[in-house]
N, CA and C of each residue as an Amber inpcrd file, in Angstrom:
protein
   531
 276.7280000 220.2790000 -52.4310000 276.1950000 219.8260000 -51.1860000
 276.1430000 221.0070000 -50.2200000 274.9670000 221.3940000 -49.8300000
 274.8360000 222.4770000 -48.8650000 274.2600000 221.9180000 -47.5820000
 274.7120000 222.5050000 -46.4530000 274.2390000 222.0130000 -45.1700000
 273.8190000 223.2080000 -44.3230000 272.5440000 223.2230000 -43.9600000
 272.0340000 224.2760000 -43.0900000 272.1300000 223.8030000 -41.6540000
 272.2780000 224.7560000 -40.7530000 272.3930000 224.4020000 -39.3480000
 271.0600000 223.8480000 -38.8460000 271.1020000 222.6510000 -38.2530000
 269.9030000 222.0620000 -37.6760000 269.0780000 221.2280000 -38.6460000
 269.4790000 221.1570000 -39.9010000 268.7440000 220.3300000 -40.8610000
 269.6900000 219.3010000 -41.4450000 269.1110000 218.3260000 -42.0640000
 269.9170000 217.2960000 -42.7000000 270.4770000 217.8210000 -44.0130000
 271.6230000 217.3100000 -44.4390000 272.1850000 217.7730000 -45.7070000
 271.3100000 217.3230000 -46.8720000 271.2660000 218.1500000 -47.9090000
 270.5330000 217.7660000 -49.1120000 271.5460000 217.4500000 -50.2020000
 271.2970000 216.3940000 -50.9120000 272.2250000 215.9360000 -51.9390000
 271.5710000 216.0590000 -53.3000000 272.3330000 216.4900000 -54.2710000
 271.8560000 216.5700000 -55.6540000 271.8730000 215.1670000 -56.2440000
 270.8730000 214.8530000 -56.9910000 270.8220000 213.5630000 -57.6570000
 271.7000000 213.6140000 -58.9030000 272.3420000 212.5000000 -59.2040000
 273.1510000 212.4270000 -60.4150000 272.3240000 211.9890000 -61.6110000
 271.0630000 211.6960000 -61.3840000 270.1730000 211.3090000 -62.4700000
 269.7660000 212.5400000 -63.2690000 269.4020000 212.3580000 -64.5370000
 268.8280000 213.4860000 -65.2800000 267.5540000 213.9640000 -64.5810000
 267.2300000 215.2380000 -64.7390000 266.1070000 215.8560000 -64.0130000
 264.8030000 215.0660000 -64.1230000 264.3660000 214.6410000 -65.3500000
 263.0930000 213.9000000 -65.4080000 263.1350000 212.5930000 -64.6090000
 264.2530000 211.8730000 -64.6850000 264.3570000 210.6290000 -63.9280000
 264.4450000 210.8940000 -62.4300000 265.1160000 211.9810000 -62.0440000
 265.1980000 212.3360000 -60.6250000 263.8180000 212.6740000 -60.0770000
 263.0060000 213.4060000 -60.8650000 261.6430000 213.7250000 -60.4230000
 260.8030000 212.4660000 -60.3120000 260.9400000 211.5450000 -61.2950000
 260.1710000 210.3130000 -61.2620000 260.5910000 209.4660000 -60.0520000
 261.8950000 209.4100000 -59.7640000 262.3650000 208.6490000 -58.6080000
 261.8170000 209.2520000 -57.3190000 261.8270000 210.5750000 -57.2200000
 261.2990000 211.2360000 -56.0210000 259.8080000 210.9420000 -55.8590000
 259.0500000 210.9500000 -56.9750000 257.6170000 210.6490000 -56.9200000
 257.4080000 209.2090000 -56.4580000 258.1840000 208.2840000 -57.0250000
 258.0330000 206.8770000 -56.6500000 258.3770000 206.6440000 -55.1820000
 259.4360000 207.2650000 -54.7010000 259.8220000 207.1070000 -53.2940000
 258.7290000 207.6580000 -52.3840000 258.2180000 208.8380000 -52.7140000
 257.1810000 209.4550000 -51.8770000 255.9140000 208.5980000 -51.8460000
 255.5100000 208.0790000 -53.0090000 254.2870000 207.2830000 -53.0410000
 254.5040000 205.8760000 -52.4890000 255.7100000 205.3670000 -52.6090000
 256.0250000 204.0840000 -51.9810000 255.8730000 204.2220000 -50.4700000
 256.3830000 205.3190000 -49.9370000 256.2630000 205.5520000 -48.4980000
 254.8030000 205.7810000 -48.1020000 254.0280000 206.4210000 -48.9740000
 252.5970000 206.5930000 -48.7020000 251.9160000 205.2340000 -48.5790000
 252.2130000 204.3320000 -49.5060000 251.6020000 203.0030000 -49.4700000
 252.0590000 202.2120000 -48.2500000 253.3100000 202.3520000 -47.8670000
 253.8210000 201.6180000 -46.7080000 253.2040000 202.1200000 -45.3980000
 252.8310000 203.4010000 -45.3700000 252.3280000 203.9960000 -44.1290000
 250.8130000 203.8930000 -43.9680000 250.1100000 203.3830000 -44.9510000
 248.6560000 203.2570000 -44.8470000 248.3150000 202.2550000 -43.7500000
 247.4040000 202.6380000 -42.8990000 246.9890000 201.7700000 -41.7890000
 245.9240000 200.7990000 -42.2790000 246.3550000 199.7400000 -42.9200000
 245.4550000 198.7130000 -43.4280000 246.2600000 197.4290000 -43.5360000
 245.5930000 196.3430000 -43.8580000 246.2850000 195.0590000 -43.9630000
 247.1180000 195.0150000 -45.2410000 248.1820000 194.2160000 -45.2460000
 248.9710000 194.0770000 -46.4730000 248.1360000 193.5780000 -47.6570000
 247.1920000 192.6780000 -47.3910000 246.3230000 192.1740000 -48.4580000
 245.4910000 193.3040000 -49.0610000 244.9100000 194.1360000 -48.2320000
 244.0570000 195.2220000 -48.7030000 244.8400000 196.2350000 -49.5370000
 246.0210000 196.5970000 -49.0700000 246.8430000 197.5680000 -49.8050000
 247.3410000 196.9490000 -51.1120000 247.7710000 195.6990000 -51.0620000
 248.2740000 195.0310000 -52.2700000 247.1660000 194.8560000 -53.3030000
 245.9750000 194.4940000 -52.8570000 244.8690000 194.3340000 -53.7950000
 244.4600000 195.6750000 -54.3880000 244.4380000 196.7290000 -53.5850000
 244.1420000 198.0610000 -54.1120000 245.1700000 198.4900000 -55.1400000
 246.4460000 198.2170000 -54.8760000 247.5130000 198.5460000 -55.8290000
 247.3460000 197.7500000 -57.1210000 247.0110000 196.4810000 -57.0040000
 246.8190000 195.6460000 -58.1920000 245.6480000 196.1420000 -59.0340000
 244.5800000 196.5590000 -58.3840000 243.4210000 197.1010000 -59.1160000
 243.8100000 198.3820000 -59.8350000 244.5710000 199.2400000 -59.1780000
 245.0230000 200.4700000 -59.8140000 245.9090000 200.2090000 -61.0180000
 246.8260000 199.2700000 -60.8880000 247.7010000 198.9120000 -62.0210000
 246.8770000 198.3450000 -63.1560000 245.8940000 197.5030000 -62.8320000
 245.0350000 196.9340000 -63.8760000 244.3530000 198.0340000 -64.6860000
 243.6990000 198.9710000 -64.0070000 242.9750000 200.0150000 -64.7260000
 243.9010000 201.0110000 -65.4100000 245.1290000 201.1220000 -64.9490000
 246.0820000 202.0050000 -65.6120000 246.4310000 201.5430000 -67.0140000
 246.3820000 200.2410000 -67.2500000 246.6910000 199.7070000 -68.5770000
 245.5060000 199.7420000 -69.5360000 244.3100000 199.8940000 -69.0500000
 243.1370000 199.8480000 -69.9220000 242.9520000 201.1620000 -70.6770000
 242.2500000 201.1350000 -71.7990000 242.0300000 202.3590000 -72.5800000
 240.8440000 203.1910000 -72.0830000 240.5380000 203.0890000 -70.8320000
 239.4310000 203.8410000 -70.2380000 239.9740000 205.1430000 -69.6530000
 240.6430000 205.9240000 -70.4710000 241.4440000 207.0650000 -70.0240000
 240.7510000 207.9910000 -69.0380000 239.5850000 208.5440000 -69.3380000
 239.0260000 209.5110000 -68.3840000 238.4050000 208.8620000 -67.1480000
 238.1860000 207.5660000 -67.1940000 237.4810000 206.8980000 -66.0980000
 238.3670000 206.0090000 -65.2400000 239.6350000 205.8580000 -65.5930000
 240.4330000 204.8340000 -64.9260000 240.5980000 205.0710000 -63.4280000
 240.7480000 206.3110000 -62.9930000 240.8940000 206.5690000 -61.5580000
 239.5830000 206.2870000 -60.8260000 238.4800000 206.7790000 -61.3760000
 237.1800000 206.5310000 -60.7390000 236.8430000 205.0430000 -60.7120000
 237.1150000 204.3510000 -61.8200000 236.8360000 202.9150000 -61.8550000
 237.7120000 202.1420000 -60.8710000 238.9710000 202.5290000 -60.7600000
 239.8330000 201.8000000 -59.8210000 239.3750000 202.0050000 -58.3780000
 238.9560000 203.2150000 -58.0380000 238.4510000 203.4690000 -56.6820000
 237.1400000 202.7250000 -56.4480000 236.2540000 202.7210000 -57.4460000
 234.9700000 202.0290000 -57.3080000 235.1660000 200.5200000 -57.1680000
 236.0420000 199.9410000 -57.9650000 236.2820000 198.4970000 -57.8760000
 236.9690000 198.1610000 -56.5530000 237.8700000 199.0180000 -56.1030000
 238.4950000 198.8020000 -54.7920000 237.4480000 198.8540000 -53.6820000
 236.4920000 199.7350000 -53.8090000 235.4120000 199.8210000 -52.8200000
 234.5690000 198.5470000 -52.8510000 234.2440000 198.0490000 -54.0530000
 233.4420000 196.8330000 -54.1880000 234.1750000 195.6420000 -53.5630000
 235.4770000 195.5420000 -53.7850000 236.2500000 194.4290000 -53.2420000
 236.7330000 194.6730000 -51.8100000 236.3280000 195.7960000 -51.2350000
 236.6650000 196.1530000 -49.8500000 238.1620000 196.1420000 -49.5880000
 238.8790000 196.7400000 -50.5190000 240.3130000 196.8840000 -50.3210000
 240.6500000 198.3760000 -50.3120000 241.8920000 198.7020000 -50.2220000
 242.3040000 200.0730000 -49.9850000 242.1410000 200.9400000 -51.2320000
 241.3090000 201.9580000 -51.1080000 241.0200000 202.8620000 -52.2260000
 242.1770000 203.8260000 -52.4910000 242.8880000 204.2120000 -51.4460000
 244.0400000 205.1040000 -51.6210000 245.1290000 204.4020000 -52.4190000
 245.3800000 203.1480000 -52.1130000 246.3810000 202.3750000 -52.8550000
 245.9830000 202.2430000 -54.3200000 244.6930000 202.0570000 -54.5830000
 244.2280000 201.9620000 -55.9710000 244.4530000 203.2780000 -56.7100000
 244.1570000 204.3910000 -56.0530000 244.3360000 205.7050000 -56.6870000
 245.8120000 206.0080000 -56.9260000 246.6670000 205.6560000 -55.9720000
 248.1070000 205.8910000 -56.1400000 248.6550000 205.0260000 -57.2730000
 248.2550000 203.7670000 -57.3360000 248.7680000 202.8610000 -58.3660000
 248.3070000 203.2620000 -59.7620000 247.0630000 203.6890000 -59.8970000
 246.5870000 204.0910000 -61.2210000 247.2820000 205.3860000 -61.6570000
 247.7050000 206.1980000 -60.7160000 248.4100000 207.4350000 -61.0300000
 249.8200000 207.1600000 -61.5260000 250.3630000 206.0010000 -61.2170000
 251.6910000 205.6410000 -61.6940000 251.7670000 205.7310000 -63.2130000
 250.6960000 205.3930000 -63.8820000 250.6880000 205.4620000 -65.3470000
 250.7680000 206.9030000 -65.8350000 250.2860000 207.8360000 -65.0390000
 250.4050000 209.2430000 -65.4200000 251.8380000 209.7350000 -65.2870000
 252.5940000 209.1500000 -64.3690000 254.0020000 209.5020000 -64.2310000
 254.8040000 208.9290000 -65.3970000 254.4040000 207.7740000 -65.8540000
 255.0870000 207.1220000 -66.9660000 254.4860000 207.5440000 -68.3120000
 253.9560000 208.7590000 -68.3850000 253.2320000 209.2280000 -69.5680000
 254.0780000 209.1800000 -70.8310000 255.3650000 209.3210000 -70.7140000
 256.2290000 209.3070000 -71.8850000 256.2740000 207.9340000 -72.5460000
 256.0220000 206.8720000 -71.8040000 256.0630000 205.5240000 -72.3620000
 254.6830000 204.9850000 -72.7030000 253.6480000 205.5560000 -72.1320000
 252.3110000 204.9740000 -72.2860000 251.7630000 205.0210000 -73.7230000
 252.0170000 206.0470000 -74.5320000 251.5030000 205.9720000 -75.9080000
 252.0000000 204.7390000 -76.6590000 253.2530000 204.3910000 -76.4890000
 253.7800000 203.1890000 -77.1480000 253.1010000 201.9330000 -76.6020000
 252.8340000 201.9120000 -75.3040000 252.1510000 200.7660000 -74.6940000
 250.7320000 200.6590000 -75.2430000 250.0240000 201.7950000 -75.3290000
 248.6490000 201.7750000 -75.8360000 248.5850000 201.3400000 -77.3000000
 249.5280000 201.7810000 -78.1120000 249.5600000 201.3650000 -79.5200000
 249.8380000 199.8660000 -79.6100000 250.7790000 199.3820000 -78.8090000
 251.0790000 197.9500000 -78.8170000 249.8660000 197.1360000 -78.3610000
 249.1580000 197.6270000 -77.3380000 247.9480000 196.9290000 -76.8860000
 246.9010000 196.8820000 -77.9920000 246.7350000 197.9990000 -78.7000000
 245.7580000 198.0510000 -79.7900000 246.1360000 197.0660000 -80.8950000
 247.4000000 197.0690000 -81.2930000 247.8250000 196.1720000 -82.3750000
 247.7200000 194.7080000 -81.9510000 248.0400000 194.4200000 -80.7090000
 247.9120000 193.0520000 -80.2180000 246.4500000 192.6400000 -80.1570000
 245.5890000 193.5580000 -79.7300000 244.1530000 193.2790000 -79.7120000
 243.6010000 193.0340000 -81.1040000 244.0510000 193.7930000 -82.0880000
 243.6370000 193.5540000 -83.4770000 244.0780000 192.1760000 -83.9380000
 245.2850000 191.7960000 -83.5550000 245.7870000 190.4870000 -83.9410000
 244.9780000 189.3790000 -83.2690000 244.6630000 189.5260000 -81.9820000
 243.8700000 188.5250000 -81.2460000 242.4740000 188.4030000 -81.8460000
 241.8530000 189.5440000 -82.1630000 240.4990000 189.5450000 -82.7170000
 240.4670000 189.2770000 -84.2130000 241.6440000 189.0970000 -84.7920000
 241.7700000 188.8480000 -86.2270000 241.1240000 189.9620000 -87.0440000
 241.4030000 191.1950000 -86.6500000 240.9030000 192.3780000 -87.3610000
 242.0800000 193.1510000 -87.9190000 241.8830000 193.7830000 -89.0480000
 242.9550000 194.6610000 -89.5170000 242.9870000 195.9260000 -88.6540000
 244.1730000 196.4740000 -88.4880000 244.2870000 197.7290000 -87.7410000
 243.5930000 198.8350000 -88.5350000 242.9880000 199.7600000 -87.8250000
 242.2520000 200.8450000 -88.4800000 243.1950000 201.7050000 -89.3060000
 242.6660000 202.1930000 -90.4100000 243.4320000 203.1240000 -91.2150000
 243.5930000 204.4200000 -90.4430000 244.6190000 205.1380000 -90.7350000
 244.8730000 206.3950000 -90.0410000 243.7460000 207.3800000 -90.3350000
 243.2070000 207.9590000 -89.2760000 242.1130000 208.9120000 -89.4060000
 242.6960000 210.3130000 -89.2650000 242.4120000 211.1480000 -90.2270000
 242.8670000 212.5310000 -90.1630000 241.7270000 213.3700000 -89.5930000
 241.9920000 214.0020000 -88.4790000 240.9530000 214.7870000 -87.8290000
 240.5740000 216.0150000 -88.6520000 241.3890000 216.3550000 -89.6190000
 241.0440000 217.4770000 -90.5030000 239.8410000 217.1370000 -91.3840000
 239.5450000 215.8480000 -91.5290000 238.4160000 215.4360000 -92.3450000
 237.0880000 215.7940000 -91.6840000 237.1140000 216.0450000 -90.3910000
 235.8940000 216.3330000 -89.6560000 235.7770000 217.8270000 -89.4070000
 234.5530000 218.3020000 -89.4860000 234.2800000 219.6960000 -89.1320000
 233.8770000 219.7280000 -87.6650000 233.8710000 220.9030000 -87.0900000
 233.4930000 221.0690000 -85.6860000 232.0870000 220.5200000 -85.4400000
 231.2090000 220.7140000 -86.3990000 229.8400000 220.2340000 -86.3030000
 229.7910000 218.6990000 -86.1760000 230.7420000 218.0000000 -86.7880000
 230.7370000 216.5370000 -86.7810000 231.0260000 215.9410000 -85.4010000
 231.7410000 216.6620000 -84.5620000 232.1500000 216.1170000 -83.2730000
 231.0030000 215.9670000 -82.2830000 229.8870000 216.6030000 -82.5170000
 228.7580000 216.4810000 -81.5970000 227.7890000 215.3790000 -82.0110000
 228.0750000 214.7020000 -83.0780000 227.1960000 213.6300000 -83.5490000
 227.7560000 212.2610000 -83.2000000 226.8480000 211.3510000 -82.9440000
 227.2000000 210.0010000 -82.5350000 227.9720000 209.2420000 -83.6060000
 227.7470000 209.5410000 -84.8700000 228.3870000 208.7600000 -85.9260000
 229.9120000 208.9270000 -85.9140000 230.4260000 210.0630000 -85.4570000
 231.8760000 210.2330000 -85.3730000 232.4320000 209.2850000 -84.3100000
 231.7570000 209.1990000 -83.1740000 232.1860000 208.2740000 -82.1270000
 232.1180000 206.8390000 -82.6370000 231.0350000 206.4970000 -83.2880000
 230.8640000 205.1180000 -83.7360000 231.8040000 204.7560000 -84.8870000
 232.2340000 205.7270000 -85.6790000 233.1510000 205.4520000 -86.7970000
 234.6130000 205.5190000 -86.4050000 234.9560000 206.3650000 -85.4460000
 236.3660000 206.5990000 -85.1410000 236.7840000 205.9600000 -83.8200000
 236.0720000 206.2220000 -82.7570000 236.4980000 205.7780000 -81.4250000
 236.1270000 204.3240000 -81.1520000 234.8710000 203.9760000 -81.3370000
 234.3830000 202.6500000 -80.9640000 235.1210000 201.5040000 -81.6480000
 235.4250000 201.5770000 -82.9570000 236.1360000 200.4450000 -83.5810000
 237.5410000 200.2100000 -83.0160000 238.1450000 201.2310000 -82.4340000
 239.4750000 201.0430000 -81.8610000 239.4200000 200.6460000 -80.3910000
 238.2810000 200.8270000 -79.7420000 238.1990000 200.5480000 -78.3110000
 238.3500000 199.0630000 -77.9990000 237.5610000 198.1990000 -78.6520000
 237.5910000 196.7780000 -78.3090000 238.9500000 196.1410000 -78.5380000
 239.6030000 196.3720000 -79.6840000 240.9520000 195.8020000 -79.8130000
 241.9130000 196.3290000 -78.7520000 241.8230000 197.6150000 -78.4450000
 242.7060000 198.1810000 -77.4200000 242.3930000 197.5820000 -76.0550000
 241.1210000 197.3950000 -75.7480000 240.7420000 196.8330000 -74.4500000
 241.1960000 195.3760000 -74.3350000 240.9430000 194.5780000 -75.3580000
 241.3540000 193.1680000 -75.3440000 242.8720000 193.0700000 -75.2520000
 243.5830000 193.8850000 -76.0150000 245.0470000 193.8860000 -75.9570000
 245.5680000 194.3200000 -74.6030000 244.8690000 195.2490000 -73.9590000
 245.3250000 195.7330000 -72.6520000 245.2190000 194.6540000 -71.5800000
 244.2880000 193.7360000 -71.7380000 244.1290000 192.6730000 -70.7370000
 245.3690000 191.7900000 -70.6420000 246.0810000 191.6550000 -71.7620000
 247.2700000 190.8030000 -71.7680000 248.4460000 191.4440000 -71.0410000
 248.3980000 192.7370000 -70.8100000 249.3860000 193.4110000 -69.9640000
 248.8350000 193.6600000 -68.5680000 247.5630000 194.0110000 -68.4860000
 246.9650000 194.4210000 -67.2180000 246.8580000 193.2640000 -66.2270000
 246.4060000 192.1250000 -66.6760000 246.1980000 190.9970000 -65.7600000
 247.5200000 190.4830000 -65.1760000 248.5280000 190.1580000 -66.0080000
 249.7900000 189.7020000 -65.3990000 250.4660000 190.7770000 -64.5390000
 250.3990000 192.0320000 -64.9800000 251.0090000 193.1120000 -64.2040000
 250.3360000 193.2670000 -62.8520000 249.0160000 193.1940000 -62.8240000
 248.3130000 193.3560000 -61.5570000 248.5620000 192.1720000 -60.6220000
 248.6650000 190.9750000 -61.1620000 248.9820000 189.8080000 -60.3240000
 250.3870000 189.9520000 -59.7440000 251.3340000 190.3550000 -60.5670000
 252.7050000 190.5570000 -60.1100000 252.7620000 191.6400000 -59.0310000
 252.0790000 192.7560000 -59.2590000 252.0740000 193.8620000 -58.3000000
 251.4290000 193.4370000 -56.9830000 250.3590000 192.6410000 -57.0550000
 249.7210000 192.1710000 -55.8220000 250.7330000 191.4330000 -54.9370000
 251.4050000 190.4430000 -55.5170000 252.3370000 189.6530000 -54.7120000
 253.5540000 190.4660000 -54.2850000 254.0420000 191.3390000 -55.1540000
 255.1840000 192.1790000 -54.8070000 254.8370000 193.1430000 -53.6680000
 253.7050000 193.8200000 -53.7730000 253.3050000 194.7760000 -52.7350000
 253.0180000 194.0600000 -51.4180000 252.3800000 192.9170000 -51.4990000
 252.0960000 192.1740000 -50.2610000 253.3890000 191.7640000 -49.5730000
 254.3670000 191.3210000 -50.3540000 255.6590000 190.9450000 -49.8000000
 256.3740000 192.1600000 -49.1990000 256.4100000 193.2750000 -49.9410000
 257.1050000 194.4720000 -49.4520000 256.4600000 195.0330000 -48.1890000
 255.1410000 195.0780000 -48.1740000 254.4480000 195.6300000 -46.9960000
 254.6020000 194.7020000 -45.7940000 254.5000000 193.4130000 -46.0150000
 254.6790000 192.4610000 -44.9080000 256.0810000 192.5560000 -44.3370000
 257.0780000 192.6550000 -45.2120000 258.4630000 192.7760000 -44.7390000
 258.6800000 194.0870000 -43.9970000 258.1000000 195.1640000 -44.5000000
 258.2890000 196.4690000 -43.8580000 257.6330000 196.5190000 -42.4850000
 256.5960000 195.7570000 -42.2850000 255.8650000 195.7950000 -41.0120000
 256.3210000 194.7150000 -40.0350000 257.1570000 193.7990000 -40.4640000
 257.6550000 192.7730000 -39.5800000 258.7340000 193.3720000 -38.6870000
 258.5800000 193.2140000 -37.3710000 259.6150000 193.7540000 -36.4740000
 260.9550000 193.0570000 -36.7330000 262.0050000 193.8410000 -36.8100000
 263.3370000 193.3090000 -37.0510000 263.9870000 192.9150000 -35.7360000
 264.6810000 191.7830000 -35.7180000 265.3930000 191.3370000 -34.5310000
 266.6570000 192.1750000 -34.3800000 266.9090000 192.6030000 -33.1650000
 268.1460000 193.3250000 -32.8810000 269.0910000 192.3470000 -32.2110000
 270.2580000 192.1810000 -32.8050000 271.1960000 191.1840000 -32.2540000
 272.2920000 191.8630000 -31.4980000
């Protein structure tokens, strides 16, 4: 514990470094969401949209889609961008979530899971042709997307009500007794 003159003391976290960084990120972004000058409904809906798109297999488009959908629904775009970024912080857990979504989607669609594809089977020339996309990527997209809905929809509904409650409570003036 070190204390500089005129500044507040800084305390070391007892958490492991990765968890301490994740906690610091969550605290900073929680405060960002609380300080946005918008209605609790708008911020909560933007957060829910961001969480929804974070679970989908639309990896390169999820941030843009969450901002665009937030714009269409006239809710907070910053909250949507912050919420979708949460999945990037949880990157260590997301591969397992994506695999589970894919397997659940295969089960829902009554399809067998795709056989393991070895990228060594393809030459560099093959990657610029549509047939590689249609043989490798596209068959896994629909099961992954359908499976993701079973996590994305309940999570986004939960986040909407949780964020609305937290923001409303944070903005309610406290009685001084």
